[in-house]
All heavy atoms as TSV, in Angstrom:
chain	resi	resn	atom	element	x	y	z
A	1	MET	N	N	0.783	-1.247	-0.005
A	1	MET	CA	C	-0.037	0.038	-0.021
A	1	MET	C	C	0.876	1.261	-0.048
A	1	MET	O	O	1.843	1.337	0.782
A	1	MET	CB	C	-0.872	-0.049	1.233
A	1	MET	CG	C	-1.737	1.198	1.426
A	1	MET	SD	S	-2.923	0.954	2.757
A	1	MET	CE	C	-2.673	2.475	3.567
A	2	SER	N	N	0.633	2.182	-0.862
A	2	SER	CA	C	1.358	3.362	-0.933
A	2	SER	C	C	0.338	4.586	-0.535
A	2	SER	O	O	-0.791	4.608	-0.843
A	2	SER	CB	C	1.861	3.721	-2.251
A	2	SER	OG	O	2.793	2.670	-2.629
A	3	ARG	N	N	0.954	5.590	0.146
A	3	ARG	CA	C	0.154	6.804	0.332
A	3	ARG	C	C	1.018	7.981	0.325
A	3	ARG	O	O	2.303	7.922	0.576
A	3	ARG	CB	C	-0.517	6.584	1.687
A	3	ARG	CG	C	0.447	6.494	2.909
A	3	ARG	CD	C	-0.328	6.042	4.042
A	3	ARG	NE	N	0.466	4.801	4.509
A	3	ARG	CZ	C	0.731	4.500	5.775
A	3	ARG	NH1	N	0.293	5.168	6.680
A	3	ARG	NH2	N	1.350	3.391	6.077
A	4	TRP	N	N	0.415	9.126	0.261
A	4	TRP	CA	C	1.259	10.420	0.277
A	4	TRP	C	C	1.607	10.754	1.695
A	4	TRP	O	O	0.920	10.617	2.651
A	4	TRP	CB	C	0.428	11.469	-0.397
A	4	TRP	CG	C	0.191	11.362	-1.761
A	4	TRP	CD1	C	-0.905	10.872	-2.475
A	4	TRP	CD2	C	1.105	11.571	-2.792
A	4	TRP	NE1	N	-0.676	10.805	-3.762
A	4	TRP	CE2	C	0.553	11.245	-4.072
A	4	TRP	CE3	C	2.382	12.055	-2.786
A	4	TRP	CZ2	C	1.225	11.386	-5.228
A	4	TRP	CZ3	C	3.169	12.133	-4.017
A	4	TRP	CH2	C	2.506	11.789	-5.183
A	5	ALA	N	N	2.851	11.260	1.708
A	5	ALA	CA	C	3.291	11.765	3.068
A	5	ALA	C	C	3.707	13.260	2.899
A	5	ALA	O	O	3.938	13.775	1.641
A	5	ALA	CB	C	4.597	11.003	3.392
A	6	PRO	N	N	3.761	14.053	3.939
A	6	PRO	CA	C	4.037	15.506	3.758
A	6	PRO	C	C	5.443	15.608	3.156
A	6	PRO	O	O	6.313	14.866	3.283
A	6	PRO	CB	C	4.056	15.932	5.216
A	6	PRO	CG	C	3.404	14.855	6.112
A	6	PRO	CD	C	3.486	13.569	5.339
A	7	GLY	N	N	5.604	16.728	2.428
A	7	GLY	CA	C	6.839	17.036	1.758
A	7	GLY	C	C	7.033	16.448	0.476
A	7	GLY	O	O	8.234	16.425	0.055
A	8	GLY	N	N	5.998	15.983	-0.233
A	8	GLY	CA	C	6.132	15.437	-1.629
A	8	GLY	C	C	6.883	14.128	-1.691
A	8	GLY	O	O	7.441	13.756	-2.696
A	9	THR	N	N	6.716	13.235	-0.595
A	9	THR	CA	C	7.338	11.918	-0.623
A	9	THR	C	C	6.235	10.955	-0.672
A	9	THR	O	O	5.105	11.212	-0.313
A	9	THR	CB	C	8.149	11.620	0.603
A	9	THR	OG1	O	7.423	11.772	1.765
A	9	THR	CG2	C	9.410	12.626	0.744
A	10	LEU	N	N	6.527	9.787	-1.181
A	10	LEU	CA	C	5.643	8.611	-1.257
A	10	LEU	C	C	6.078	7.657	-0.213
A	10	LEU	O	O	7.217	7.202	-0.229
A	10	LEU	CB	C	5.607	8.096	-2.634
A	10	LEU	CG	C	4.611	6.923	-2.963
A	10	LEU	CD1	C	3.232	7.557	-2.869
A	10	LEU	CD2	C	4.843	6.355	-4.352
A	11	ALA	N	N	5.196	7.264	0.679
A	11	ALA	CA	C	5.498	6.281	1.683
A	11	ALA	C	C	4.880	4.936	1.362
A	11	ALA	O	O	3.647	4.875	0.958
A	11	ALA	CB	C	5.000	6.657	3.135
A	12	SER	N	N	5.580	3.913	1.348
A	12	SER	CA	C	5.113	2.539	1.078
A	12	SER	C	C	5.604	1.525	2.079
A	12	SER	O	O	6.735	1.634	2.530
A	12	SER	CB	C	5.421	2.151	-0.265
A	12	SER	OG	O	6.832	2.141	-0.487
A	13	ASN	N	N	4.813	0.547	2.470
A	13	ASN	CA	C	5.219	-0.542	3.362
A	13	ASN	C	C	5.846	-1.568	2.345
A	13	ASN	O	O	5.222	-1.969	1.439
A	13	ASN	CB	C	4.033	-1.172	3.975
A	13	ASN	CG	C	3.440	-0.190	4.993
A	13	ASN	OD1	O	4.202	0.626	5.686
A	13	ASN	ND2	N	2.136	-0.271	5.238
A	14	VAL	N	N	6.968	-2.014	2.767
A	14	VAL	CA	C	7.801	-3.022	2.047
A	14	VAL	C	C	8.285	-4.061	3.031
A	14	VAL	O	O	8.521	-3.817	4.193
A	14	VAL	CB	C	9.045	-2.384	1.245
A	14	VAL	CG1	C	8.498	-1.489	0.176
A	14	VAL	CG2	C	9.950	-1.692	2.180
A	15	GLU	N	N	8.455	-5.285	2.510
A	15	GLU	CA	C	9.172	-6.375	3.299
A	15	GLU	C	C	10.609	-6.239	2.895
A	15	GLU	O	O	10.990	-6.205	1.782
A	15	GLU	CB	C	8.567	-7.728	2.842
A	15	GLU	CG	C	9.229	-8.827	3.698
A	15	GLU	CD	C	8.520	-10.177	3.357
A	15	GLU	OE1	O	9.084	-10.835	2.434
A	15	GLU	OE2	O	7.615	-10.556	3.938
A	16	VAL	N	N	11.487	-6.147	4.025
A	16	VAL	CA	C	12.909	-6.065	3.822
A	16	VAL	C	C	13.618	-7.300	4.317
A	16	VAL	O	O	13.098	-7.944	5.317
A	16	VAL	CB	C	13.540	-4.730	4.431
A	16	VAL	CG1	C	12.920	-3.607	3.727
A	16	VAL	CG2	C	13.244	-4.656	5.900
A	17	THR	N	N	14.692	-7.650	3.682
A	17	THR	CA	C	15.505	-8.697	4.173
A	17	THR	C	C	17.024	-8.071	4.338
A	17	THR	O	O	17.116	-6.894	3.976
A	17	THR	CB	C	15.605	-9.821	3.150
A	17	THR	OG1	O	16.220	-9.356	1.955
A	17	THR	CG2	C	14.188	-10.372	2.871
A	18	ALA	N	N	17.853	-8.886	4.806
A	18	ALA	CA	C	19.280	-8.295	4.909
A	18	ALA	C	C	19.871	-7.868	3.518
A	18	ALA	O	O	20.567	-6.974	3.524
A	18	ALA	CB	C	20.145	-9.371	5.498
A	19	ALA	N	N	19.253	-8.438	2.472
A	19	ALA	CA	C	19.740	-8.092	1.173
A	19	ALA	C	C	19.125	-6.844	0.603
A	19	ALA	O	O	19.707	-6.142	-0.244
A	19	ALA	CB	C	19.515	-9.253	0.160
A	20	THR	N	N	17.946	-6.440	1.050
A	20	THR	CA	C	17.167	-5.335	0.514
A	20	THR	C	C	17.001	-4.170	1.446
A	20	THR	O	O	16.506	-3.141	0.976
A	20	THR	CB	C	15.814	-5.777	0.043
A	20	THR	OG1	O	15.068	-6.211	1.191
A	20	THR	CG2	C	15.948	-6.935	-1.030
A	21	VAL	N	N	17.441	-4.237	2.636
A	21	VAL	CA	C	17.239	-3.090	3.624
A	21	VAL	C	C	18.187	-1.962	3.139
A	21	VAL	O	O	19.211	-2.216	2.613
A	21	VAL	CB	C	17.529	-3.535	5.080
A	21	VAL	CG1	C	19.041	-3.947	5.290
A	21	VAL	CG2	C	17.147	-2.475	6.046
A	22	GLN	N	N	17.701	-0.806	3.385
A	22	GLN	CA	C	18.397	0.480	2.964
A	22	GLN	C	C	18.462	1.480	4.018
A	22	GLN	O	O	17.662	1.561	4.902
A	22	GLN	CB	C	17.641	1.158	1.776
A	22	GLN	CG	C	17.528	0.214	0.502
A	22	GLN	CD	C	16.752	0.931	-0.571
A	22	GLN	OE1	O	16.251	2.059	-0.423
A	22	GLN	NE2	N	16.574	0.242	-1.596
A	23	ARG	N	N	19.426	2.397	4.009
A	23	ARG	CA	C	19.497	3.501	4.874
A	23	ARG	C	C	18.202	4.321	4.709
A	23	ARG	O	O	17.711	4.512	3.543
A	23	ARG	CB	C	20.799	4.446	4.534
A	23	ARG	CG	C	22.024	3.775	5.081
A	23	ARG	CD	C	23.207	4.748	4.675
A	23	ARG	NE	N	24.414	4.083	5.044
A	23	ARG	CZ	C	25.114	3.264	4.242
A	23	ARG	NH1	N	24.754	3.127	3.017
A	23	ARG	NH2	N	26.283	2.764	4.652
A	24	GLY	N	N	17.677	4.764	5.721
A	24	GLY	CA	C	16.492	5.558	5.728
A	24	GLY	C	C	15.149	4.782	5.864
A	24	GLY	O	O	14.132	5.362	6.175
A	25	ASP	N	N	15.289	3.481	5.815
A	25	ASP	CA	C	14.107	2.651	6.038
A	25	ASP	C	C	13.609	2.756	7.504
A	25	ASP	O	O	14.476	2.930	8.418
A	25	ASP	CB	C	14.322	1.105	5.824
A	25	ASP	CG	C	14.410	0.780	4.389
A	25	ASP	OD1	O	14.003	1.671	3.522
A	25	ASP	OD2	O	14.779	-0.325	4.044
A	26	ILE	N	N	12.347	2.754	7.720
A	26	ILE	CA	C	11.782	2.895	9.164
A	26	ILE	C	C	11.188	1.621	9.440
A	26	ILE	O	O	10.272	1.061	8.795
A	26	ILE	CB	C	10.645	4.051	9.209
A	26	ILE	CG1	C	11.356	5.312	8.770
A	26	ILE	CG2	C	10.232	4.129	10.587
A	26	ILE	CD1	C	10.369	6.495	8.681
A	27	ILE	N	N	11.775	0.921	10.616
A	27	ILE	CA	C	11.329	-0.355	10.920
A	27	ILE	C	C	10.698	-0.223	12.367
A	27	ILE	O	O	11.314	0.408	13.254
A	27	ILE	CB	C	12.450	-1.311	10.973
A	27	ILE	CG1	C	13.088	-1.503	9.657
A	27	ILE	CG2	C	12.104	-2.684	11.510
A	27	ILE	CD1	C	14.406	-2.236	9.450
A	28	GLN	N	N	9.562	-0.829	12.583
A	28	GLN	CA	C	8.924	-0.749	13.891
A	28	GLN	C	C	9.382	-1.932	14.709
A	28	GLN	O	O	9.121	-3.158	14.376
A	28	GLN	CB	C	7.374	-0.778	13.700
A	28	GLN	CG	C	6.796	-0.510	15.070
A	28	GLN	CD	C	5.303	-0.075	14.993
A	28	GLN	OE1	O	4.731	0.138	13.863
A	28	GLN	NE2	N	4.593	-0.105	16.110
A	29	LEU	N	N	9.991	-1.677	15.839
A	29	LEU	CA	C	10.520	-2.685	16.704
A	29	LEU	C	C	9.911	-2.413	18.222
A	29	LEU	O	O	10.175	-1.339	18.647
A	29	LEU	CB	C	12.059	-2.743	16.797
A	29	LEU	CG	C	12.750	-2.920	15.464
A	29	LEU	CD1	C	14.239	-2.612	15.643
A	29	LEU	CD2	C	12.443	-4.364	14.955
A	30	GLY	N	N	9.216	-3.395	18.607
A	30	GLY	CA	C	8.657	-3.210	19.974
A	30	GLY	C	C	7.835	-2.008	20.182
A	30	GLY	O	O	7.804	-1.324	21.130
A	31	GLY	N	N	7.040	-1.743	19.043
A	31	GLY	CA	C	6.090	-0.528	19.161
A	31	GLY	C	C	6.792	0.874	18.944
A	31	GLY	O	O	6.148	1.890	18.983
A	32	GLN	N	N	8.081	0.907	18.610
A	32	GLN	CA	C	8.789	2.035	18.443
A	32	GLN	C	C	9.380	2.078	17.015
A	32	GLN	O	O	9.970	1.129	16.486
A	32	GLN	CB	C	10.034	2.089	19.364
A	32	GLN	CG	C	10.758	3.467	19.273
A	32	GLN	CD	C	11.946	3.500	20.253
A	32	GLN	OE1	O	12.131	2.587	21.064
A	32	GLN	NE2	N	12.681	4.630	20.239
A	33	ALA	N	N	9.189	3.245	16.259
A	33	ALA	CA	C	9.614	3.342	14.890
A	33	ALA	C	C	11.073	3.731	14.928
A	33	ALA	O	O	11.500	4.704	15.552
A	33	ALA	CB	C	8.771	4.378	14.076
A	34	CYS	N	N	11.893	2.924	14.330
A	34	CYS	CA	C	13.344	3.248	14.240
A	34	CYS	C	C	13.860	3.437	12.812
A	34	CYS	O	O	13.595	2.544	12.026
A	34	CYS	CB	C	14.100	2.072	14.845
A	34	CYS	SG	S	13.573	1.649	16.568
A	35	ARG	N	N	14.580	4.463	12.539
A	35	ARG	CA	C	15.095	4.778	11.243
A	35	ARG	C	C	16.520	4.274	11.120
A	35	ARG	O	O	17.350	4.583	11.961
A	35	ARG	CB	C	15.104	6.293	10.966
A	35	ARG	CG	C	15.480	6.579	9.478
A	35	ARG	CD	C	15.592	8.085	9.261
A	35	ARG	NE	N	14.312	8.690	9.382
A	35	ARG	CZ	C	13.318	8.970	8.563
A	35	ARG	NH1	N	13.524	8.577	7.339
A	35	ARG	NH2	N	12.276	9.558	8.947
A	36	VAL	N	N	16.831	3.455	10.007
A	36	VAL	CA	C	18.148	2.948	9.770
A	36	VAL	C	C	19.077	4.037	9.358
A	36	VAL	O	O	18.804	4.753	8.396
A	36	VAL	CB	C	18.099	1.873	8.726
A	36	VAL	CG1	C	19.480	1.333	8.449
A	36	VAL	CG2	C	17.102	0.698	9.153
A	37	SER	N	N	20.147	4.212	10.097
A	37	SER	CA	C	21.083	5.290	9.740
A	37	SER	C	C	22.365	4.782	9.071
A	37	SER	O	O	22.993	5.461	8.317
A	37	SER	CB	C	21.474	6.089	10.943
A	37	SER	OG	O	22.131	5.409	11.849
A	38	ASP	N	N	22.677	3.471	9.306
A	38	ASP	CA	C	23.842	2.873	8.695
A	38	ASP	C	C	23.759	1.438	8.732
A	38	ASP	O	O	22.960	0.857	9.475
A	38	ASP	CB	C	25.208	3.355	9.568
A	38	ASP	CG	C	26.392	3.245	8.628
A	38	ASP	OD1	O	26.308	2.926	7.441
A	38	ASP	OD2	O	27.464	3.705	9.128
A	39	LEU	N	N	24.406	0.738	7.855
A	39	LEU	CA	C	24.433	-0.755	7.634
A	39	LEU	C	C	25.826	-1.223	7.577
A	39	LEU	O	O	26.769	-0.670	7.059
A	39	LEU	CB	C	23.804	-1.052	6.336
A	39	LEU	CG	C	22.403	-0.540	5.980
A	39	LEU	CD1	C	22.045	-0.623	4.597
A	39	LEU	CD2	C	21.368	-1.287	6.835
A	40	PHE	N	N	26.032	-2.424	8.164
A	40	PHE	CA	C	27.289	-3.035	8.309
A	40	PHE	C	C	27.202	-4.520	7.708
A	40	PHE	O	O	26.327	-5.270	8.200
A	40	PHE	CB	C	27.938	-3.109	9.611
A	40	PHE	CG	C	28.051	-1.739	10.189
A	40	PHE	CD1	C	27.134	-1.207	11.097
A	40	PHE	CD2	C	29.174	-0.917	9.885
A	40	PHE	CE1	C	27.319	-0.004	11.670
A	40	PHE	CE2	C	29.343	0.355	10.345
A	40	PHE	CZ	C	28.408	0.757	11.194
A	41	GLN	N	N	27.839	-4.899	6.723
A	41	GLN	CA	C	27.815	-6.245	6.125
A	41	GLN	C	C	28.506	-7.221	7.122
A	41	GLN	O	O	29.637	-6.888	7.569
A	41	GLN	CB	C	28.443	-6.312	4.814
A	41	GLN	CG	C	28.416	-7.697	4.110
A	41	GLN	CD	C	26.971	-7.985	3.723
A	41	GLN	OE1	O	26.215	-7.119	3.098
A	41	GLN	NE2	N	26.525	-9.192	4.001
A	42	LEU	N	N	27.904	-8.345	7.372
A	42	LEU	CA	C	28.460	-9.396	8.273
A	42	LEU	C	C	28.630	-10.678	7.404
A	42	LEU	O	O	28.198	-10.733	6.267
A	42	LEU	CB	C	27.504	-9.609	9.491
A	42	LEU	CG	C	27.216	-8.495	10.420
A	42	LEU	CD1	C	26.296	-8.800	11.505
A	42	LEU	CD2	C	28.574	-7.968	10.911
A	43	ALA	N	N	29.154	-11.671	8.025
A	43	ALA	CA	C	29.358	-12.992	7.359
A	43	ALA	C	C	28.059	-13.670	7.029
A	43	ALA	O	O	27.000	-13.415	7.697
A	43	ALA	CB	C	30.093	-13.942	8.285
A	44	GLN	N	N	28.013	-14.466	6.011
A	44	GLN	CA	C	26.943	-15.293	5.538
A	44	GLN	C	C	25.713	-14.591	5.259
A	44	GLN	O	O	24.558	-15.040	5.348
A	44	GLN	CB	C	26.709	-16.366	6.521
A	44	GLN	CG	C	27.761	-17.308	6.806
A	44	GLN	CD	C	27.570	-18.329	7.898
A	44	GLN	OE1	O	26.479	-18.346	8.561
A	44	GLN	NE2	N	28.444	-19.205	8.052
A	45	GLY	N	N	25.836	-13.311	4.695
A	45	GLY	CA	C	24.739	-12.553	4.159
A	45	GLY	C	C	23.926	-11.786	5.214
A	45	GLY	O	O	22.975	-11.121	4.950
A	46	ALA	N	N	24.384	-11.832	6.453
A	46	ALA	CA	C	23.786	-11.018	7.504
A	46	ALA	C	C	24.172	-9.546	7.474
A	46	ALA	O	O	25.199	-9.274	6.837
A	46	ALA	CB	C	24.125	-11.571	8.857
A	47	LYS	N	N	23.337	-8.643	8.121
A	47	LYS	CA	C	23.712	-7.274	8.268
A	47	LYS	C	C	23.375	-6.808	9.540
A	47	LYS	O	O	22.491	-7.278	10.218
A	47	LYS	CB	C	22.927	-6.383	7.204
A	47	LYS	CG	C	23.490	-6.474	5.839
A	47	LYS	CD	C	23.006	-5.387	4.946
A	47	LYS	CE	C	23.562	-5.588	3.518
A	47	LYS	NZ	N	22.781	-4.935	2.540
A	48	GLN	N	N	24.186	-5.820	9.941
A	48	GLN	CA	C	23.965	-5.179	11.404
A	48	GLN	C	C	23.414	-3.827	10.974
A	48	GLN	O	O	23.952	-3.021	10.223
A	48	GLN	CB	C	25.222	-5.092	12.138
A	48	GLN	CG	C	24.945	-4.762	13.569
A	48	GLN	CD	C	26.149	-4.846	14.438
A	48	GLN	OE1	O	27.217	-4.428	14.079
A	48	GLN	NE2	N	25.967	-5.624	15.512
A	49	LEU	N	N	22.230	-3.417	11.545
A	49	LEU	CA	C	21.722	-2.167	11.412
A	49	LEU	C	C	21.897	-1.199	12.526
A	49	LEU	O	O	21.752	-1.645	13.641
A	49	LEU	CB	C	20.042	-2.375	11.154
A	49	LEU	CG	C	19.548	-3.436	10.175
A	49	LEU	CD1	C	18.079	-3.363	10.199
A	49	LEU	CD2	C	20.197	-3.204	8.797
A	50	LEU	N	N	22.366	-0.032	12.214
A	50	LEU	CA	C	22.560	1.058	13.200
A	50	LEU	C	C	21.320	1.985	13.064
A	50	LEU	O	O	21.117	2.500	12.000
A	50	LEU	CB	C	23.867	1.766	13.053
A	50	LEU	CG	C	24.053	2.873	14.074
A	50	LEU	CD1	C	24.147	2.453	15.481
A	50	LEU	CD2	C	25.396	3.616	13.687
A	51	PHE	N	N	20.526	2.111	14.064
A	51	PHE	CA	C	19.454	3.075	14.014
A	51	PHE	C	C	19.919	4.480	14.628
A	51	PHE	O	O	20.861	4.590	15.337
A	51	PHE	CB	C	18.309	2.578	14.858
A	51	PHE	CG	C	17.713	1.300	14.355
A	51	PHE	CD1	C	17.868	0.089	15.003
A	51	PHE	CD2	C	16.973	1.261	13.140
A	51	PHE	CE1	C	17.364	-1.125	14.523
A	51	PHE	CE2	C	16.514	0.091	12.726
A	51	PHE	CZ	C	16.672	-1.126	13.368
A	52	GLU	N	N	19.139	5.506	14.195
A	52	GLU	CA	C	19.373	6.904	14.634
A	52	GLU	C	C	19.450	6.962	16.120
A	52	GLU	O	O	20.107	7.825	16.678
A	52	GLU	CB	C	18.354	7.829	14.013
A	52	GLU	CG	C	18.517	8.095	12.503
A	52	GLU	CD	C	17.564	9.021	11.970
A	52	GLU	OE1	O	16.501	9.296	12.699
A	52	GLU	OE2	O	17.750	9.502	10.806
A	53	SER	N	N	18.647	6.206	16.794
A	53	SER	CA	C	18.651	6.182	18.305
A	53	SER	C	C	19.904	5.596	18.993
A	53	SER	O	O	20.020	5.631	20.122
A	53	SER	CB	C	17.311	5.496	18.746
A	53	SER	OG	O	17.338	4.139	18.314
A	54	GLY	N	N	20.753	4.924	18.112
A	54	GLY	CA	C	21.920	4.392	18.656
A	54	GLY	C	C	21.874	2.887	18.881
A	54	GLY	O	O	22.910	2.195	19.124
A	55	GLU	N	N	20.769	2.269	18.663
A	55	GLU	CA	C	20.447	0.805	18.860
A	55	GLU	C	C	21.016	0.031	17.637
A	55	GLU	O	O	21.075	0.626	16.643
A	55	GLU	CB	C	19.077	0.443	19.108
A	55	GLU	CG	C	18.555	0.784	20.553
A	55	GLU	CD	C	17.400	1.683	20.494
A	55	GLU	OE1	O	17.146	2.276	19.429
A	55	GLU	OE2	O	16.839	1.870	21.554
A	56	LEU	N	N	21.479	-1.204	17.878
A	56	LEU	CA	C	21.873	-2.010	16.850
A	56	LEU	C	C	21.015	-3.158	16.701
A	56	LEU	O	O	20.496	-3.796	17.686
A	56	LEU	CB	C	23.317	-2.579	17.160
A	56	LEU	CG	C	24.447	-1.567	17.048
A	56	LEU	CD1	C	25.714	-2.243	17.617
A	56	LEU	CD2	C	24.660	-1.103	15.633
A	57	LEU	N	N	20.751	-3.711	15.471
A	57	LEU	CA	C	19.997	-4.928	15.216
A	57	LEU	C	C	20.727	-5.766	14.151
A	57	LEU	O	O	21.037	-5.178	13.179
A	57	LEU	CB	C	18.565	-4.507	14.675
A	57	LEU	CG	C	17.674	-5.666	14.271
A	57	LEU	CD1	C	17.290	-6.537	15.451
A	57	LEU	CD2	C	16.508	-5.306	13.453
A	58	THR	N	N	20.819	-7.088	14.465
A	58	THR	CA	C	21.456	-7.934	13.489
A	58	THR	C	C	20.339	-8.713	12.737
A	58	THR	O	O	19.508	-9.296	13.311
A	58	THR	CB	C	22.341	-8.901	14.204
A	58	THR	OG1	O	23.396	-8.227	14.828
A	58	THR	CG2	C	23.027	-9.882	13.185
A	59	MET	N	N	20.387	-8.543	11.438
A	59	MET	CA	C	19.496	-9.245	10.579
A	59	MET	C	C	20.147	-10.387	9.906
A	59	MET	O	O	21.136	-10.268	9.226
A	59	MET	CB	C	18.882	-8.349	9.492
A	59	MET	CG	C	17.881	-7.354	9.812
A	59	MET	SD	S	17.238	-6.452	8.504
A	59	MET	CE	C	16.168	-7.679	7.701
A	60	HIS	N	N	19.779	-11.687	10.205
A	60	HIS	CA	C	20.332	-12.809	9.550
A	60	HIS	C	C	19.814	-12.801	8.042
A	60	HIS	O	O	18.895	-12.099	7.652
A	60	HIS	CB	C	20.001	-14.030	10.353
A	60	HIS	CG	C	20.584	-14.020	11.693
A	60	HIS	ND1	N	21.839	-14.410	11.973
A	60	HIS	CD2	C	20.022	-13.701	12.774
A	60	HIS	CE1	C	22.179	-14.339	13.195
A	60	HIS	NE2	N	21.061	-13.829	13.759
A	61	ALA	N	N	20.463	-13.631	7.264
A	61	ALA	CA	C	20.146	-13.688	5.851
A	61	ALA	C	C	18.654	-13.983	5.625
A	61	ALA	O	O	18.103	-13.516	4.593
A	61	ALA	CB	C	21.056	-14.619	5.129
A	62	ARG	N	N	17.992	-14.708	6.459
A	62	ARG	CA	C	16.652	-15.208	6.184
A	62	ARG	C	C	15.644	-14.303	7.004
A	62	ARG	O	O	14.476	-14.590	6.974
A	62	ARG	CB	C	16.372	-16.638	6.516
A	62	ARG	CG	C	17.040	-17.472	5.421
A	62	ARG	CD	C	16.878	-19.011	5.778
A	62	ARG	NE	N	17.986	-19.450	6.576
A	62	ARG	CZ	C	17.906	-20.578	7.247
A	62	ARG	NH1	N	16.902	-21.390	7.182
A	62	ARG	NH2	N	18.949	-20.862	7.954
A	63	THR	N	N	16.102	-13.341	7.794
A	63	THR	CA	C	15.123	-12.461	8.579
A	63	THR	C	C	14.324	-11.692	7.543
A	63	THR	O	O	14.891	-11.081	6.641
A	63	THR	CB	C	15.947	-11.560	9.492
A	63	THR	OG1	O	16.720	-12.384	10.377
A	63	THR	CG2	C	15.027	-10.705	10.319
A	64	ARG	N	N	12.975	-11.490	7.854
A	64	ARG	CA	C	12.146	-10.638	7.099
A	64	ARG	C	C	11.444	-9.734	8.029
A	64	ARG	O	O	10.804	-10.202	9.008
A	64	ARG	CB	C	11.105	-11.475	6.272
A	64	ARG	CG	C	11.759	-12.373	5.242
A	64	ARG	CD	C	10.738	-13.020	4.329
A	64	ARG	NE	N	11.252	-13.902	3.386
A	64	ARG	CZ	C	11.953	-13.672	2.378
A	64	ARG	NH1	N	12.359	-12.411	2.157
A	64	ARG	NH2	N	12.391	-14.571	1.557
A	65	LEU	N	N	11.424	-8.426	7.731
A	65	LEU	CA	C	10.832	-7.375	8.489
A	65	LEU	C	C	9.952	-6.539	7.631
A	65	LEU	O	O	10.260	-6.361	6.493
A	65	LEU	CB	C	11.705	-6.594	9.307
A	65	LEU	CG	C	12.652	-7.370	10.282
A	65	LEU	CD1	C	13.791	-6.379	10.864
A	65	LEU	CD2	C	11.848	-7.830	11.436
A	66	VAL	N	N	8.942	-5.887	8.161
A	66	VAL	CA	C	8.152	-4.889	7.410
A	66	VAL	C	C	8.749	-3.507	7.717
A	66	VAL	O	O	8.930	-3.166	8.903
A	66	VAL	CB	C	6.642	-4.918	7.747
A	66	VAL	CG1	C	5.907	-3.868	7.094
A	66	VAL	CG2	C	6.069	-6.336	7.276
A	67	ALA	N	N	8.957	-2.676	6.677
A	67	ALA	CA	C	9.378	-1.354	6.911
A	67	ALA	C	C	8.622	-0.346	6.068
A	67	ALA	O	O	7.894	-0.731	5.139
A	67	ALA	CB	C	10.885	-1.299	6.460
A	68	VAL	N	N	8.681	0.896	6.439
A	68	VAL	CA	C	8.201	1.961	5.628
A	68	VAL	C	C	9.354	2.590	4.902
A	68	VAL	O	O	10.406	2.952	5.548
A	68	VAL	CB	C	7.537	2.995	6.606
A	68	VAL	CG1	C	7.064	4.241	5.758
A	68	VAL	CG2	C	6.323	2.348	7.346
A	69	ARG	N	N	9.164	2.744	3.622
A	69	ARG	CA	C	10.253	3.298	2.794
A	69	ARG	C	C	9.712	4.627	2.187
A	69	ARG	O	O	8.668	4.618	1.598
A	69	ARG	CB	C	10.663	2.320	1.714
A	69	ARG	CG	C	11.851	2.789	0.868
A	69	ARG	CD	C	12.370	1.717	-0.026
A	69	ARG	NE	N	13.147	0.755	0.992
A	69	ARG	CZ	C	13.403	-0.389	0.593
A	69	ARG	NH1	N	13.118	-0.937	-0.554
A	69	ARG	NH2	N	14.185	-1.168	1.441
A	70	MET	N	N	10.432	5.686	2.325
A	70	MET	CA	C	10.075	6.937	1.664
A	70	MET	C	C	10.699	7.197	0.366
A	70	MET	O	O	11.989	6.958	0.291
A	70	MET	CB	C	10.426	8.150	2.572
A	70	MET	CG	C	9.828	8.073	4.023
A	70	MET	SD	S	8.096	8.126	4.014
A	70	MET	CE	C	7.788	9.017	5.405
A	71	GLN	N	N	9.966	7.576	-0.571
A	71	GLN	CA	C	10.566	7.755	-1.913
A	71	GLN	C	C	10.202	9.175	-2.325
A	71	GLN	O	O	8.939	9.562	-2.330
A	71	GLN	CB	C	10.072	6.806	-2.934
A	71	GLN	CG	C	10.531	5.419	-2.567
A	71	GLN	CD	C	9.972	4.348	-3.532
A	71	GLN	OE1	O	8.987	4.607	-4.283
A	71	GLN	NE2	N	10.519	3.228	-3.538
A	72	ARG	N	N	11.084	9.976	-2.856
A	72	ARG	CA	C	10.855	11.267	-3.281
A	72	ARG	C	C	10.267	11.183	-4.578
A	72	ARG	O	O	10.717	10.406	-5.553
A	72	ARG	CB	C	12.107	12.152	-3.379
A	72	ARG	CG	C	12.615	12.556	-2.034
A	72	ARG	CD	C	13.011	14.006	-2.124
A	72	ARG	NE	N	13.426	14.484	-0.830
A	72	ARG	CZ	C	12.596	15.179	-0.047
A	72	ARG	NH1	N	11.459	15.478	-0.428
A	72	ARG	NH2	N	12.998	15.564	1.194
A	73	ARG	N	N	9.202	12.114	-4.901
A	73	ARG	CA	C	8.609	12.177	-6.247
A	73	ARG	C	C	9.457	13.077	-7.144
A	73	ARG	O	O	10.022	14.136	-6.611
A	73	ARG	CB	C	7.252	12.788	-6.146
A	73	ARG	CG	C	6.388	12.022	-5.326
A	73	ARG	CD	C	5.718	10.878	-6.137
A	73	ARG	NE	N	4.976	11.361	-7.347
A	73	ARG	CZ	C	4.474	10.620	-8.157
A	73	ARG	NH1	N	4.431	9.332	-7.974
A	73	ARG	NH2	N	3.819	11.138	-9.137
A	74	ARG	N	N	9.788	12.725	-8.326
A	74	ARG	CA	C	10.636	13.500	-9.208
A	74	ARG	C	C	9.798	14.291	-10.201
A	74	ARG	O	O	8.753	13.932	-10.641
A	74	ARG	CB	C	11.627	12.641	-9.952
A	74	ARG	CG	C	12.638	12.072	-8.975
A	74	ARG	CD	C	13.541	11.124	-9.743
A	74	ARG	NE	N	14.367	10.573	-8.669
A	74	ARG	CZ	C	15.381	9.721	-8.993
A	74	ARG	NH1	N	15.714	9.492	-10.266
A	74	ARG	NH2	N	16.011	9.180	-7.976
């Protein structure tokens, strides 16, 4: 599902894996929305996500999460 967000961006819910997660994705964890600020590649296809709040999350290669991805309209 896609919807308009303020500022001329398009927000859409996407399923992300360690291979598809991007900086700027917003992932809800424990009822709190966390924005990915940096990514680190780990062994066997895993990634470690650093959130703006300072928390770290390790996504294994088969982990699937739902995220909100903002895309600017051109």
